[in-house]
C-alpha positions in Angstrom: 135.8 145.6 110.4 134.3 147.9 107.9 133.2 151.1 109.1 131.0 151.9 106.1 128.7 148.9 107.3 126.4 150.5 109.8 126.6 147.2 112.1 130.3 147.4 112.2 130.2 151.2 112.9 128.0 150.7 115.8 129.5 147.5 117.1 132.9 149.1 117.1 131.8 152.2 118.9 131.8 154.6 116.1 135.3 153.6 115.6 136.3 153.5 119.2 137.0 149.8 119.2 139.5 150.1 116.5 141.8 152.4 118.9 144.8 150.5 120.4 145.6 149.3 123.1 142.5 148.8 125.5 139.7 149.0 123.2 137.2 148.4 125.6 138.3 151.3 127.8 137.9 153.6 124.6 134.5 152.1 123.9 133.7 152.8 127.8 134.7 156.4 127.2 132.7 157.0 124.4 129.8 155.3 126.3 130.3 157.7 129.1 130.5 160.8 126.8 127.6 159.8 125.0 125.7 159.3 128.1 126.4 162.4 129.5 125.3 164.2 126.3 122.1 162.4 126.3 121.6 163.3 129.9 122.3 167.0 129.5 119.4 166.6 126.7 116.9 164.6 128.4 117.5 164.4 132.1 115.3 161.4 131.9 115.7 158.1 133.8 112.9 156.7 131.5 114.6 157.7 128.4 117.9 155.9 129.9 115.8 152.8 130.8 114.3 152.6 127.2 117.4 153.4 125.3 119.1 150.6 127.5 116.7 148.1 126.9 116.3 148.7 123.1 120.0 149.1 122.7 120.6 145.5 124.4 118.4 143.8 122.2 119.5 145.3 119.0 122.9 144.9 120.4 122.4 141.2 120.8 121.7 141.3 117.2 124.5 143.5 116.0 127.3 142.0 118.0 126.5 138.2 116.7 126.2 139.7 113.2 129.5 141.5 113.4 131.0 138.4 115.1 129.9 136.2 112.2 131.1 138.8 109.6 134.3 139.0 110.8 134.6 135.4 112.1 135.9 136.1 115.8 133.3 135.7 118.7 133.4 138.7 121.3 136.3 140.3 119.2 137.8 142.9 121.1 137.2 145.7 118.9 133.2 145.2 119.4 132.6 147.6 122.1 128.8 148.1 121.7 128.4 146.0 125.0 130.5 148.7 126.9 128.6 151.5 125.7 125.0 149.8 126.5 126.2 148.8 129.8 127.1 152.6 130.5 123.5 153.6 129.4 122.3 151.0 132.2 124.3 152.6 134.7 123.1 156.1 133.8 119.8 154.8 134.0 119.9 154.5 137.6 122.9 156.7 138.8 122.6 157.8 142.6 123.7 161.3 141.3 124.3 162.7 138.1 127.8 164.8 138.5 131.4 164.9 137.5 132.5 162.7 140.0 129.7 160.3 139.4 130.5 160.0 135.9 134.1 159.4 136.5 133.5 156.8 139.2 131.2 155.0 136.5 134.0 154.8 134.2 136.5 153.6 136.7 134.3 151.0 138.4 133.0 150.0 135.1 136.2 149.1 133.8 137.5 147.3 136.9 134.3 145.1 137.1 134.7 144.4 133.2 138.3 143.7 133.2 138.6 141.7 136.6 135.3 140.0 135.9 134.1 138.8 139.6 131.7 135.9 139.9 129.4 135.4 138.2 130.6 138.0 135.6 133.3 135.5 134.4 131.0 132.6 134.4 128.6 134.3 132.3 131.3 135.4 129.8 132.5 131.8 129.5 129.1 129.9 129.4 127.0 132.4 127.4 127.0 132.5 123.7 126.1 134.5 120.8 125.2 138.3 120.9 123.4 137.8 124.3 126.7 136.4 125.7 128.5 139.4 124.5 126.1 141.6 126.0 125.4 140.2 129.2 128.6 140.1 131.1 129.0 144.0 130.4 125.4 144.3 131.8 126.5 142.5 134.9 129.5 144.7 135.3 127.1 147.4 135.0 125.3 146.1 137.8 128.4 145.7 140.1 129.2 149.5 139.3 125.7 150.5 140.2 125.9 148.6 143.7 129.1 150.1 144.5 128.4 153.6 143.6 125.2 153.3 145.9 127.3 151.7 148.6 129.5 154.7 148.3 126.8 157.0 148.5 125.4 155.1 151.5 128.8 155.4 153.1 129.1 159.0 152.5 
């Protein structure tokens, strides 16, 4: 991974993907911290929807490019997919508070690691940059469902 290359720098989450162990967890943490900062600056759902869409499209390209560059598909050091999934969650959080930020991090990591149906199927069957990105988007959707369920139960 060459951090001087802007695609590599972004794909590895500004360097977070190089931290061992659990690079995906470090990438998710960067995503949450960046999302909190951006939410404090914008407090805009529409900003996050647009940010997520553009970051996803760009992410399909950069994740594929970096995978090709390092000759490794969905390498653990690539964490842009985790960051974009966090942006998606922040687009629709039921509440912007410290508790929900923490729950976002915990639930997202659980779903990203466990990969319940259909996340694992998407992870195994979809290829290229889209495949790298999409399973994390599904984990983000599972996270949102969980957060709304908690909100409804409380």
